[in-house]
N, C-alpha and C positions, 0 to 999 in steps of 0.2 A: 276218737279215743284220746283221752289226755295223755296216756302212756306214750302213744306214738308221737305226739307233738313234743313231749318232754324229751324223749330219746333223740328225735331229730334235732332239737335245739341244743341239747348237750353235746352230741357228736359234732355238730357243725361248729360250735364254739371251741371245743377241744382242738379240732383240726385247724381252725383259723388262728388259734393261739399259736400253734406250732408254725404255721405259715408266717405269722408276724415275727417269729423268732428266726426266720430265714430258711426254714425247711421247704423244700420243693417237691419232695417225694415222701409220701407217707403210706405206711401199711396199716390197715385196720384188720385185726384178726377176729373173725367171727367164731367165737368159741362155744356157742350154744345155738341149737336150732330154735326156731320160733321167733326170731328177731326180724320179722317180715318187713319192717320199715327201713332196715339197713340198706337194702339194695337201692331204693329210690333216693335215700339220703346221700349215698356215695355218688350216685349219678347226678343229683342236683349240684353237689359240691364241685364235681369235676366240670359240669357244664357251666357253672357260674364263675368259677375261678381259674379255669384252664385257659390257655395252655401253660400258664406259669406254675400251676400246682397240679400234681398227679397223685391221686389217692387210689391206691390198690387195695381192693377188698380180698381177703384171704379167708376161705373156709377150709381149714386144714384137713378135714375129713373128706377126701376125694372119693369118687366112686371107686369101687373095687374092680379095677380093670385087670388086675393080676390073678383073679380067680382064687383068692385066699379063703373066702367065706362060702359057706353052703347055703346060707339064708339070704333070700332076696326080699327087698321091700321093707327092710327094717327102718325104724325111725328112732326108737329110744330104748336104752338099756338092753339091747339085744346082743347077738353074737359078736358084732364088730366092736361096740363100745366096751363091752365086758372084756373082750380079749385085749384091747388097748390098756384097760385098767389092770388086768392081770399082768401085763408086761411092765407097766410103769409103777404101780402101787399095789402089789399083790396082797399086802397087809390090809388093804381097805375093802377087799372083795370077800364076800361071804357066799361062796358058790352053793353052799347047802340051802340057801334061801332062794336060789335062782328058780324062776318059774317062767316057762315059755308062754307067749301069748301074741298072736297075730290077729288084729281086728279084721273084720270082714269088709272094711273100707280102705280105699287107697290113701296115701299120705296127703293128697290134695284136700281131704276133709279136715285137715287142721286149720283150714281157712274158716271153718264153721264152729270150731270148739277146740278146747285143749286136749292133750293126750289122755288125760283122765276121763274125759267124756266118752272115750272109745275103749279104754283099757282100765279095768278096776285097780290094777297095781301100778299103772304107768309104764309097764313094759310093753313094747311094740317090737317084738322080735323073739329070738331064741337064744337067750344067754346061756343055757345049758350046753350049747355047742361051742362055747368060748374056750380058747386055750392060750397060754402064754406065748407059744410059738407063733400063732396066728397074729396075736397082738404085736409082737416084735416085727414080724414081716410087714404088717400093715403100717406100723408106725414109721418104719424106714422108707416104705414106699411113699407115705404122705410127706415125709421131709423132702425127698427128692422132687416130688411133684410140686411142693410149695416153692421151693427155690426156682424151679423151671417157670412156674406161673409168675412169680415176682419179676424174674429177669425179663420175661416176655412183655409183661405190662409196662415196665419201665423202659424197655427198649423201644416200644411203640410210642410212648409218651401220651400225654393227654391231647387228644385230637380235636378238642372243642376250641 
């Protein structure tokens, strides 16, 4: 897929540009699911340019180990993401349009097709169960976990 090659090249060039400017620790935040090529790209960069360069990949939406949400197996626009949006930008959420939908296939099927091939609306979860309080609790949980993850990765350093 050309998109994968383009993303790999773009991310590598951005990181190497920062390295050439003297950065030795870089955080790449994965702000959207479905960027499947990011993991091998970060691994390749660390393996090729380590140990002088350490690139930490951060996916700020950690698993819900605090038991905040009722729905399990969500992928897109469900209880978790809708709750976070209710906390951060309630003016952008139209709860009256929320429709629950959980496809009868696991998340791994996204390797074979996009969300819309399994959900007519793009929803993969239960947005009607979202609340501002859940979003606030989860957002604060993710901030704590993000800083812990970054500290741990950089304390270990690039082992290549």
